[in-house]
C-alpha positions as CSV (number, residue, x, y, z in Angstrom):
1,M,230.1,42.5,21.0
2,A,232.5,44.8,19.2
3,E,233.2,48.1,21.4
4,G,231.4,51.1,20.1
5,R,228.4,49.3,18.9
6,Q,224.9,49.7,20.2
7,Q,224.2,46.9,22.7
8,E,220.9,45.5,21.3
9,I,219.7,42.3,23.1
10,E,217.3,39.9,21.3
11,A,214.1,39.2,23.2
12,G,214.3,36.3,25.7
13,E,211.8,33.5,25.9
14,M,210.5,34.6,29.4
15,M,206.8,35.4,29.0
16,V,204.5,37.1,31.5
17,S,200.7,36.0,31.4
18,P,198.4,38.9,30.6
19,E,196.2,37.6,33.6
20,S,198.9,38.5,36.0
21,V,198.7,42.2,35.2
22,D,195.6,44.3,35.7
23,V,195.1,46.1,32.6
24,S,192.2,48.7,32.1
25,S,190.4,49.1,28.7
26,E,192.5,52.4,28.2
27,D,195.9,51.1,29.2
28,L,198.6,49.3,27.2
29,L,200.5,46.2,28.3
30,L,203.9,46.4,26.6
31,S,206.7,44.0,26.5
32,I,210.0,45.7,27.1
33,Q,213.2,43.9,25.6
34,L,216.1,44.8,28.1
35,P,219.9,44.5,27.8
36,Q,221.1,41.6,30.3
37,Q,220.4,42.4,33.9
38,P,222.1,41.1,36.9
39,Q,218.9,39.2,38.0
40,G,218.8,37.8,34.6
41,E,215.7,39.5,33.2
42,K,215.7,40.0,29.5
43,K,212.1,41.1,29.2
44,I,209.6,43.1,31.6
45,K,206.0,44.0,31.3
46,I,204.8,47.7,31.6
47,K,201.3,48.7,32.2
48,I,200.9,52.3,30.9
49,S,198.3,54.7,29.5
50,G,198.1,55.0,25.7
51,D,198.1,58.9,26.3
52,A,201.3,58.7,28.3
53,T,204.5,60.0,26.4
54,G,207.6,58.3,25.3
55,S,209.3,60.1,28.2
56,H,206.6,58.7,30.8
57,L,207.4,55.1,29.5
58,C,211.1,55.7,29.7
59,D,210.6,56.7,33.3
60,E,208.5,53.7,34.1
61,I,211.2,51.4,32.7
62,M,214.0,53.3,34.7
63,N,211.8,52.7,37.8
64,R,212.5,49.2,37.5
65,L,216.1,49.1,36.6
66,Q,219.2,49.9,38.5
67,N,222.4,51.8,37.4
68,T,221.1,53.3,34.3
69,K,221.3,56.9,33.3
70,R,218.6,58.5,31.4
71,E,220.8,60.2,28.8
72,N,222.3,56.9,27.7
73,V,218.9,55.3,26.9
74,Q,217.1,54.8,23.6
75,L,213.6,53.3,22.9
76,I,213.0,51.4,19.5
77,F,209.5,50.6,18.4
78,K,209.1,48.9,15.1
79,G,212.6,49.8,13.9
80,K,212.2,53.6,14.7
81,D,213.2,55.9,17.6
82,L,210.4,56.2,20.0
83,N,209.6,60.1,20.1
84,L,209.8,61.0,23.9
85,T,207.6,64.1,23.6
86,K,204.7,62.3,21.7
87,T,202.1,60.1,23.1
88,L,202.2,56.3,22.4
89,R,198.9,56.5,20.9
90,E,200.1,59.2,18.5
91,Q,203.0,56.9,17.5
92,N,200.6,53.9,16.9
93,V,201.9,51.9,19.9
94,K,199.4,49.0,20.4
95,D,198.5,46.8,23.4
96,K,200.9,43.9,23.6
97,G,203.4,45.9,21.5
98,V,207.2,45.2,22.0
99,V,209.6,48.1,22.8
100,R,213.4,47.6,22.7
101,F,215.4,49.3,25.4
102,I,218.8,50.1,24.4
103,Q,221.6,51.5,26.4
104,I,224.5,53.4,24.5
105,N,227.5,55.2,26.0
106,Q,228.2,58.8,25.9
107,G,230.7,58.6,23.0
108,E,228.1,56.6,21.0
109,R,225.4,59.2,21.7
110,R,227.5,62.0,20.7
111,Q,228.3,60.3,17.6
112,M,224.8,59.5,16.8
113,D,223.7,63.0,17.5
114,L,226.4,64.6,15.4
115,T,225.7,62.1,12.4
116,S,222.0,62.8,12.6
117,R,222.8,66.7,12.5
118,I,225.2,66.3,9.5
119,M,222.7,64.3,7.5
120,K,219.9,66.8,8.3
121,G,222.2,69.8,7.6
122,A,223.3,68.2,4.2
123,E,219.7,67.9,3.0
124,I,219.0,71.7,4.0
125,L,222.2,72.8,2.1
126,A,221.1,70.7,-1.0
127,K,217.6,72.3,-0.9
128,R,219.4,75.8,-0.9
129,G,221.6,74.6,-3.6
130,E,220.6,77.2,-6.1
131,H,222.4,79.8,-3.8
132,F,225.6,77.8,-3.4
133,E,228.1,78.3,-6.1
134,E,231.0,75.9,-5.3
135,K,232.1,74.1,-8.4
136,Y,232.1,70.8,-6.7
137,L,228.4,71.2,-5.7
138,N,227.2,72.1,-9.1
139,T,225.0,69.9,-11.3
140,T,227.5,70.0,-14.2
141,N,229.0,67.3,-16.4
142,H,232.7,66.9,-17.1
143,R,232.4,69.5,-19.9
144,V,231.1,72.0,-17.3
145,E,227.8,72.0,-19.0
146,N,224.6,72.4,-16.9
147,I,222.7,69.2,-16.4
148,D,218.9,69.6,-16.2
149,L,217.6,67.7,-13.2
150,A,214.1,67.4,-11.6
151,E,214.0,69.1,-8.4
152,G,213.8,66.0,-6.4
153,E,216.7,64.3,-8.1
154,K,218.7,67.4,-7.8
155,V,218.3,67.5,-4.0
156,V,219.1,63.9,-3.7
157,F,222.1,64.4,-6.0
158,L,223.5,67.4,-4.1
159,T,222.8,65.6,-0.7
160,A,225.1,62.9,-1.9
161,L,227.9,65.4,-3.0
162,I,227.9,67.1,0.4
163,L,227.9,63.9,2.2
164,H,230.9,62.9,0.0
165,E,232.7,66.2,1.2
166,V,232.0,65.4,4.7
167,A,233.8,62.0,4.2
168,R,236.6,63.7,2.4
169,W,236.9,66.1,5.5
170,N,237.6,62.9,7.7
171,M,239.9,61.3,5.1
172,K,242.0,64.5,5.2
173,R,242.4,64.0,8.9
174,K,243.2,60.2,8.5
175,D,240.0,59.2,10.2
176,Y,239.1,56.6,7.5
177,R,236.7,54.6,9.6
178,Q,234.4,57.8,10.0
179,A,235.0,58.7,6.4
180,L,234.0,55.3,5.3
181,M,230.6,55.7,7.2
182,F,229.8,59.0,5.4
183,L,230.9,57.6,2.0
184,E,228.4,54.8,2.5
185,Y,225.7,57.3,3.4
186,A,226.5,59.2,0.2
187,E,226.4,55.9,-1.8
188,N,222.8,55.3,-0.7
189,Y,221.8,58.7,-2.0
190,F,223.8,58.3,-5.3
191,R,222.0,55.1,-5.9
192,Q,218.8,56.9,-6.0
193,C,219.9,59.1,-9.1
194,S,219.3,57.9,-12.7
195,Q,222.0,55.9,-14.8
196,E,221.9,58.9,-17.3
197,L,223.4,61.3,-14.6
198,F,225.9,58.7,-13.6
199,N,227.1,58.5,-17.1
200,S,227.7,62.3,-17.4
201,V,229.6,62.9,-14.2
202,D,232.7,61.3,-12.6
203,N,231.3,61.8,-9.0
204,Y,230.2,58.1,-8.3
205,G,233.5,56.7,-9.8
206,V,235.3,59.0,-7.5
207,L,233.1,57.8,-4.5
208,N,234.0,54.1,-5.5
209,L,237.7,55.0,-5.5
210,D,237.5,56.8,-2.2
211,I,235.8,53.7,-0.6
212,T,238.4,51.5,-1.8
213,W,241.2,53.8,-0.5
214,C,239.5,53.7,2.9
215,Y,239.5,50.0,2.8
216,L,243.2,50.1,1.9
217,Q,244.2,52.5,4.7
218,L,242.3,50.7,7.2
219,Q,243.9,47.3,6.1
220,D,240.5,45.7,5.6
221,I,241.8,42.8,3.5
222,Q,238.5,40.9,3.1
223,R,236.6,44.0,1.7
224,L,239.8,44.8,-0.5
225,V,239.6,41.2,-2.0
226,E,236.0,41.9,-2.8
227,A,236.5,45.5,-4.3
228,R,236.8,44.5,-7.8
229,E,233.6,46.1,-8.7
230,R,234.3,49.3,-7.2
231,L,237.5,49.7,-8.9
232,E,235.8,48.9,-12.2
233,N,233.0,51.4,-11.5
234,A,235.8,54.1,-10.9
235,E,237.6,53.1,-14.1
236,K,234.3,53.0,-16.1
237,Y,233.1,56.5,-15.0
238,F,236.7,58.1,-15.3
239,N,237.0,56.8,-18.9
240,Q,233.4,58.0,-19.8
241,C,234.2,61.5,-18.6
242,F,238.0,62.0,-19.4
243,G,238.7,59.3,-22.1
244,K,240.3,56.1,-22.1
245,N,243.9,57.7,-22.4
246,Q,242.6,60.8,-20.4
247,Q,242.6,63.0,-23.5
248,R,239.7,65.1,-22.3
249,L,241.8,66.2,-19.3
250,K,243.4,68.8,-21.5
251,E,240.0,70.3,-22.2
252,L,239.4,71.2,-18.6
253,E,240.5,74.6,-17.3
254,D,242.3,72.8,-14.3
255,R,246.0,72.6,-13.9
256,S,246.1,71.2,-10.4
257,G,246.9,67.6,-11.2
258,R,243.8,66.5,-9.0
259,H,242.5,64.2,-11.8
260,R,246.0,62.8,-12.2
261,I,246.2,62.1,-8.5
262,L,242.7,60.2,-8.9
263,F,244.3,58.0,-11.7
264,L,247.4,57.5,-9.5
265,R,245.2,56.2,-6.5
266,L,243.2,54.0,-9.1
267,Q,246.3,52.2,-10.4
268,V,247.7,51.8,-6.8
269,S,244.4,50.3,-5.7
270,W,244.4,47.9,-8.8
271,G,247.9,46.8,-8.0
272,V,246.9,45.9,-4.3
273,W,243.8,44.0,-5.7
274,F,245.6,42.1,-8.1
275,F,248.3,41.2,-5.5
276,L,245.6,40.1,-3.0
277,N,244.1,37.9,-5.5
278,Q,247.4,36.2,-6.5
279,K,247.5,37.9,-10.0
280,L,251.1,38.9,-9.6
281,D,252.0,40.0,-13.2
282,Q,248.9,42.2,-13.2
283,S,250.0,43.8,-10.1
284,R,253.4,44.5,-11.2
285,E,252.0,46.2,-14.2
286,G,249.6,48.3,-12.0
287,F,252.5,49.5,-9.8
288,C,254.5,50.2,-12.7
289,K,252.0,52.5,-14.0
290,A,251.6,54.1,-10.7
291,E,255.2,54.7,-10.3
292,E,255.2,56.5,-13.8
293,L,252.4,58.8,-12.6
294,L,254.1,59.5,-9.3
295,D,257.3,60.6,-11.3
296,Q,255.0,62.9,-13.3
297,L,253.5,64.4,-10.4
298,Q,256.9,65.0,-8.3
299,V,258.0,68.4,-7.8
300,D,261.5,69.8,-7.0
301,D,262.1,70.0,-3.3
302,L,264.2,73.1,-3.6
303,S,261.5,74.9,-5.4
304,V,259.0,73.9,-2.7
305,T,261.4,75.4,0.0
306,E,261.7,78.6,-2.0
307,L,258.1,79.3,-2.2
308,V,257.8,78.6,1.6
309,H,260.3,81.0,2.3
310,Q,258.3,83.6,0.4
311,G,255.2,82.8,2.4
312,C,253.4,80.0,0.8
313,T,252.4,76.8,2.6
314,T,254.1,73.5,1.6
315,R,250.8,72.5,0.2
316,E,250.3,75.6,-1.8
317,A,253.8,75.2,-3.1
318,R,253.3,71.6,-4.4
319,L,249.9,72.6,-5.8
320,G,251.3,75.7,-7.7
321,L,254.6,73.9,-8.9
322,R,252.4,71.0,-10.5
323,A,250.1,73.5,-12.0
324,S,252.9,75.6,-13.5
325,D,255.3,72.5,-14.6
326,G,257.7,73.7,-12.1
327,N,257.9,77.4,-12.9
328,I,258.4,79.3,-9.7
329,G,257.1,82.6,-11.0
330,E,253.9,81.2,-12.5
331,A,253.4,79.0,-9.4
332,K,253.3,82.1,-7.4
333,S,250.7,83.6,-9.6
334,Y,248.6,80.5,-9.6
335,I,248.9,80.4,-5.7
336,E,247.6,84.0,-5.5
337,E,244.7,83.3,-7.8
338,K,243.8,80.2,-5.7
339,R,243.8,82.4,-2.7
340,Q,241.5,85.0,-4.1
341,Q,239.1,82.2,-5.2
342,Q,239.1,80.8,-1.6
343,K,238.5,84.4,-0.2
344,A,235.6,84.7,-2.5
345,A,234.3,81.4,-1.6
346,A,234.3,82.2,2.1
347,Q,232.5,85.4,1.4
348,R,229.7,83.5,-0.6
349,R,229.5,81.1,2.3
350,R,228.7,83.9,4.8
351,E,225.9,85.0,2.4
352,T,224.6,81.5,2.0
353,V,223.3,81.6,5.7
354,H,221.5,85.0,5.3
355,R,219.2,84.7,8.4
356,P,220.4,85.5,11.9
357,I,220.5,82.7,14.5
358,G,220.3,84.8,17.5
359,E,222.0,87.3,19.6
360,G,225.6,86.8,20.5
361,H,226.2,84.6,17.5
362,S,228.8,85.5,14.8
363,D,228.7,85.0,11.1
364,D,232.5,84.2,11.4
365,T,231.6,80.7,12.6
366,C,231.9,79.3,9.1
367,S,234.0,82.0,7.7
368,E,237.1,80.0,7.0
369,R,237.6,76.3,5.9
370,N,239.7,75.4,8.9
371,G,237.2,76.8,11.2
372,T,235.6,73.8,12.8
373,S,233.2,73.5,15.8
374,D,234.3,72.2,19.2
375,Q,231.8,69.5,18.9
376,I,233.2,68.2,15.6
377,N,236.7,68.2,17.2
378,Q,235.3,66.2,20.2
379,V,233.8,63.6,18.2
380,A,236.8,63.3,15.9
381,Q,239.0,62.6,19.0
382,I,236.4,60.1,20.2
383,N,236.4,58.1,16.9
384,S,240.2,58.4,15.9
385,N,242.1,59.3,19.2
386,S,243.6,62.2,17.3
387,S,243.7,65.9,17.5
388,P,242.6,68.2,14.8
389,A,245.0,69.2,12.0
390,A,247.6,71.7,13.0
391,G,246.5,75.3,12.5
392,S,242.7,74.6,12.9
393,L,240.8,77.5,14.3
394,Q,238.1,77.2,17.0
395,P,234.9,79.3,16.9
396,P,235.1,82.7,18.5
397,N,234.4,82.7,22.4
398,G,234.2,79.0,22.5
399,E,230.9,78.7,20.8
400,T,229.9,75.3,19.5
401,S,227.4,74.6,16.9
402,S,225.1,72.6,19.3
403,P,221.6,73.9,19.3
404,S,221.8,74.0,23.2
405,S,223.9,77.0,22.9
406,T,221.2,78.9,21.2
407,P,219.4,81.0,23.9
408,A,215.6,80.2,24.4
409,T,213.3,82.8,22.8
410,S,209.6,83.4,22.7
411,A,209.7,83.2,18.9
412,S,207.1,81.1,17.0
413,T,207.7,77.3,16.3
414,G,208.3,78.2,12.6
415,A,211.0,80.9,13.6
416,Q,212.7,78.4,16.1
417,S,212.9,75.9,13.1
418,N,214.3,78.3,10.9
419,R,217.0,79.3,13.3
420,E,217.7,75.6,13.9
421,D,218.0,75.1,10.2
422,D,220.3,77.9,9.9
423,E,222.3,76.6,12.9
424,L,222.6,73.1,11.0
425,L,223.6,74.9,7.8
426,R,226.5,76.7,9.7
427,E,227.6,73.5,11.0
428,I,227.7,71.6,7.7
429,L,229.4,74.4,6.0
430,T,232.4,73.9,8.4
431,Y,233.0,70.4,6.7
432,L,233.0,71.9,3.1
433,P,236.3,73.3,1.6
434,N,236.8,76.7,0.2
435,D,238.9,74.9,-2.6
436,I,238.1,71.8,-4.6
437,D,241.7,70.4,-4.2
438,D,241.4,70.7,-0.2
439,Y,241.1,67.0,0.7
440,I,243.9,65.6,-1.6
441,D,247.2,64.8,0.0
442,M,249.6,66.8,-2.2
443,S,252.5,65.1,-0.8
444,L,251.6,61.7,-2.2
445,E,253.4,60.0,0.8
446,E,250.5,57.5,1.1
447,E,250.7,56.4,-2.4
448,E,254.5,56.0,-2.4
449,V,254.5,54.0,0.9
450,I,252.1,51.6,-0.7
451,V,254.0,51.3,-3.9
452,R,257.3,50.5,-2.2
453,Q,255.8,47.9,0.3
454,Y,253.9,46.0,-2.5
455,K,256.8,46.1,-4.9
456,S,259.1,44.9,-2.3
457,N,256.7,42.0,-1.6
458,L,256.6,41.3,-5.3
459,H,260.3,41.0,-5.5
């Protein structure tokens, strides 16, 4: 099996006769599917009370096995995790039921826990969406007009957008495998939305393009060959929103070049798809269009250097120069305007989580876009073997976003639930940018490398 996947072992043929185990009328006789054991067992029988908890069942299994750590164990019943705190009867576990016993390594456990927290945090933030004013999480169409959605669809749509932003957070850090996982989660939510909504926004088109871009960066040739439908979706929704010749882009109050970069990636992706499918003339055409867009998006290196010497980052300099058609003075004004917008976004973010989590916690946990939790950085290292982006900040005093860091209190269950929700909300906000352009690689190095490589192959 591939490393990093759960070791799930199919049930063996060995059966134990019910007559060989003494079972009272109140007890359950359960078949436990096991990973391969040294003695060759693939299934064991456990007699246990229906009033026993999932934790008690786990203990019974552990007593029969060797060299297995409790924290690396997962019990599955009818496709769902068995709750360790509830009784078997409460979870509808019946006599002669089958429970799968799965062993996972520590890295997988961390990944599963973090993914679960992110999914839940995204839904919490979506339900508080009316208090969250970031442009990329607003239910507006390409003309910046509000779209009236039923509350249920609005929550689903916002959850999709939030998970998409989590994926982009990973794309920015070149962790394309992790990004692809969250893009697929986001797609599942998008597909629950109406076609009418799809036709009025470009989000689903961008999602399809980002998924294809991850295939490309991962060099997943098989899925790239089959990516035509995704590229057609991206092109379809872009054309619906911005016009076939992108004429509606002029109506947008956006000078960053973000949309032009999306069209650039679309042309690059089409060029690769045509090449892999032996359509070489169309591939050349796609890469020629990509080169034209690259030329339009290039900025003067000396102007970038001058702005950097004046206190701007390289990224800010490129963004400002594109927005101002190379005028350094206008670029500085644009950069200052963007900084003020980001500062306001950070302040709104502090206000979004309005309830205190507990003593000793600071609202600064999510005050800046670059402030990510230790837990997030650890998992990113597990998945990509790379460190966080240079200049990223750590939470104050080494705090993490894990619920285990919250001191136990005597508060009611409802209050505890509220604190946990706020903790999850803080955590999910660390993934979201203060600026809509944050995830885009302003250097365009990836695009240039691909164009050069494939044009060389075509020649």
